Structures are given as C-alpha cells and as structure tokens.
Steps between C-alpha positions, in 0.01 A plus 500: 500500500652840403602742773287807569683784321335806648688695768366506854186712548586867531845446344603557137753411235638797306566445130753722316251774407379512862855529631581782257195701611584444866862599446395815315289615796767399754763695306281811506435460874869445576605796287261741672579376851874537441452855370340577836807374685371160612743206521427132424442239769410130488389270782442121523174342386475323837480678835480361851132461584523734799639775275171515308224407743337781693604769249205497260195484721244222527420489127863500391607227739251263337664552160859416595636192319649297784771236445498175698811398690719260309710187558435321827239763595290468184229287665448753781280730291686799644614800296821694546531688169267690268510646152526878520158669498631841394831685467445748783538273802819341360632853444429587864692190607794591275513857635490376860780251427723741302416844641864587572604436138221696335492875427304735726226522239480157336301494175449162337300341222425130475341310212439137597216246523283454810249228586153513651255216560224711348209407274619550140301751293543734203840663544543329841736207540659301781849576373558850370765768476502817704696809402573669832662829583570599862678775693632445852610759754287812449153607620485792253201531266755532219541121526134432420508756221805337340325160520191636329710678237707189423206263451311765302797543269520124451136486391534804276807351332302180436221704340241528779323836521172417679636397839428658839720480808255478789635643825389465861665472842463216750499739797234713331293189440555386858399843632183482291422158647555648848255777412247240384545322836663186362694345787879506462524122522258470205667752272734257322197281428316806372784592266513147358128523422522856363781394267245276322262785415576485127468120497184433703325839502350712778250240622760225500742711705226593749414134550867413551549787747207376705625141476834621639326641808455864396174671594258554210466873569879541506526303174241729336682811619831372359346421164331842482835663573656328198234660282532848652850645539375773735350247741815288474723797588265609778517157664876469450575855608366448851848384610845651461612173344241543226588866449871417468425225248284743303790747484728222376258413220468867405881534483530196275226631268679835476849362438389242244398781264873561441548145364396289199207378710333842484132466416489130584470506882167506683413491869278192548341467848389138452851375415609269783770255379435186702855419610543564870854641491409837342535796737468817288420606145360221282476498121345293224512538123174425323372509143129551434332170416821305566575524870827528687843497332689527828515667837705577805548730792702593806591224748710663771459215750581194289881503514478546878332159524837352401751748642324661796588838347225712344617591150283705258416316179273538200446286191295436190441181303392483136312186392687379193242235408205739497699753295588231245138385469375854439778590258430185298126565491556861394776407251740742668825314425728638226507268194861387553423364849291212367777373271854381554557391143865470400642752257672226303461127441826335388448190286679165531538301178695194617727379776806647326349852499376502861821643644503786246134576582581513871798729437283737295236502775764583762631790288151645458413458869817685597351797312182489711285326240254235619592182315357150488674209331278241331607188697483238227618448140176539305353612170526875450124530450435349845750738657327797333165371625636477855646851471163631388326330795756660735440836332871558440603806299774326299632156414876471456572221249839336526498227235789329326513766223505785755767328709719447194473867404536637856152650476158482664160530335251708697128463448270778619199307630268797465576591137632167376811675361823298502849646470842337525766701679861433609520336841672806650208724395214288637459686829508843335238391246273361769540811710406717204181308429420396857169582663530692833630285785325467833751733666448765232123488554524569876 
C-alpha cells in the first residue's frame, strides 16, 4: 500500500515558485529592517518547556507544541522541551543571558519559523514564519514610532497601500476596565475576550465576558466604550495611569507623522492583543476585508522574568504567511519572482563532448549568467524542447563541428535565430542579447 504523501495537517511543502516568493518578501523585510539599524539574531527551534509556559496567557499555553522526554524517559509521558511559540520570549531569554555583551540599546530582527498547535485555516498554519523586529533598553515613544515606521515601509515596498496600523495602550485599556468596574483579577480574561471582537462579534464577546465571570452590566459598558471614543476616554481618564497612557498614545500619533507611516496610524480603542506580557502601547496592522498582517507592542516586564531586572522592550511581528497569501491573490509579485529560468542551456551531444560542455558552463557562470547543462547525450530536438519547457533565453550548442572550429552556436529561444560565434565571444554575445537578470530587475 503506498505511503500517504501529504504533509502533516497545518504544515506545507514549498515548491520552487513558493520559495522564490517567500525569499522575495524576506529580502524586502530584511533590507528595510537593516536600514533602520536592526541586527540579525537566530534562536533554537526547541526551548525548555519552562521558558515558554506562563508567558502567553491561558489561550497561548494551550497552543504550545510540547515535546515528550526521550530515551529511557519516553514512556513517562512527561515533557521537557517545546517548539518555540513565538520569537519574543526566546529573545527575552537571550537578552537576559547575554545582557553584558549587548549594546545599551539592542535592536534586533529575527526571521524564523514558529509552531502553534492551532486549528489550521485560510492563511493560518501550525508552522509559519514570523518576521520580528525588537528594540531593547529604552522606554521612549521613539521606539514605538520606529517600529511602526519600519513595518509600514516594508508593506509599502511590497506594494500595500490600504493598510492601517491600529494603536492602543494596555494601561489605557486596563484603566477603562477599572472605570467599567471590571475586577483587576478578571482583566486579563477580559482582554482575551475583547481581542476576539473581530472574530466573534459584539454578542460573542459579551457572552464570553460573562462566561469568564464578568458582570453583564460591566460587559455592556466596555462594549459601548469601544464604539464611543469619548466614553472610552472618560472611563480610562478617571485614573492617572489612564491619563499617562493617553499622553503616550498622543505622543506616538504625533511623532509618527514624521515617518513613512504617516496617514496609516489610527487609535483603536477595542484593540487588545491577547498575549499577557504586553505592558504599554500595542499595535496591529490590518487590511480591510483581509484581517491582521501582524502586530506587537511594549513588553517592559518580560525580560525581568528571566533576569530579575526590569528592562524596557518593544517589538513588532509581521506575519509572512498572511502577506504571501494576500500578495498572491492580488498578483502583487513582480514577474521575475515567479521564474528562475536559466539564462542559458548548454547542450551535450555525446560522452566525448560532456567535459567541453561543462567547461563552457563554468565560464558562463563565472560571468554571473545562470546556466544549466543538459545532463544526458540526446537528440538536439529533445534538448531544445527541454529548454523551451524551462523557459531558457538561449541554448548554447557545442556539437562536433563547433568543437572542431572552436566556436559555439547560440539559439535565441524567443526569436528562433541561430548564430555561430567564436568560443571567446560567447559571453559577450549572450550579454548583448540577454534579457534583464533578476538582480537588474530589483
């Protein structure tokens, strides 16, 4: 009986065209992040289980992929490792471990896969890449503004124009919940429910708030506040904590007008971000009719869980998978991204000519041409047919006549024109007639 060939549910294989599209987006992300002064970081796929648990709230803990103990302990059913759930908690661990070696203001980007035991859906997978950018060491609003500017510039470079960066503040939200008389011990539960407003609607959130032990009248007041900014600010402004958070939001909104994100940022009272480690400003990028393309916020207490030292931190994560889905649906990729066709196919006529074909290919590759060698001695018509299927620009024919004369025949696969040129002039001729290369199109 044949083996099942599909990948595990929520996982995917990536064929060449998929990889090229992914790499195109990753290259844009990396280029923008580096222009903003962020440095690369990578962390292991596996973390100790205690590193991850307790950092993501009740909902997040359920989605951690746990790894059973191995060897003589494999029958115990115990877990000691887990696949990383995000890139932020591993970053906090790295900073706590290496604080003395890092600069005062450590700015890093990280583009790696993460794993969540979630229900697969459109644009949602169990293994997916995150494109994170974080800044450690400063509580200044400039940090949030630079985050917003960087991710906005990434999306603009990719061709997005209709995105909105939603902005709120966890302390402002908490102050509003205080004003609505939601008990402090229920506020994390409330934020988890509120974070689902776009998914399950007003009635669904109200039912979940009540199910989590929040009074119906308080739930109604919270939901009204999300629909009326004045009521939201009135509830939140009853405490100095809320007033300070409001000033922080206002400063971010003012400063962001000096960046590429100008015109894309909107204060959104209902934005909650369900992860429990957020302590300040929170952000989410959304596209009308599409949903979220990423989010983040300030998490000044997370590193202290590992080091005992409170260190200011803020980060943002772009969802690569969702971006790829939308760009494919909207046909936003440049034409060259979908193809990696060689510039030249070098023919092989017989065993005696194979070495000469390989030498010619090496010469052309040294001049930055993309070259494929037909791997077998075959009829010329079959080699042309293969070249056409591979969408090559030229076929370099190195038959016995050409070898005897020290020449190469070049066939232009688009026009059908054939010309025989001295071996030393092959590269110059191909360069003259060559279509633009991938690097020239960037």
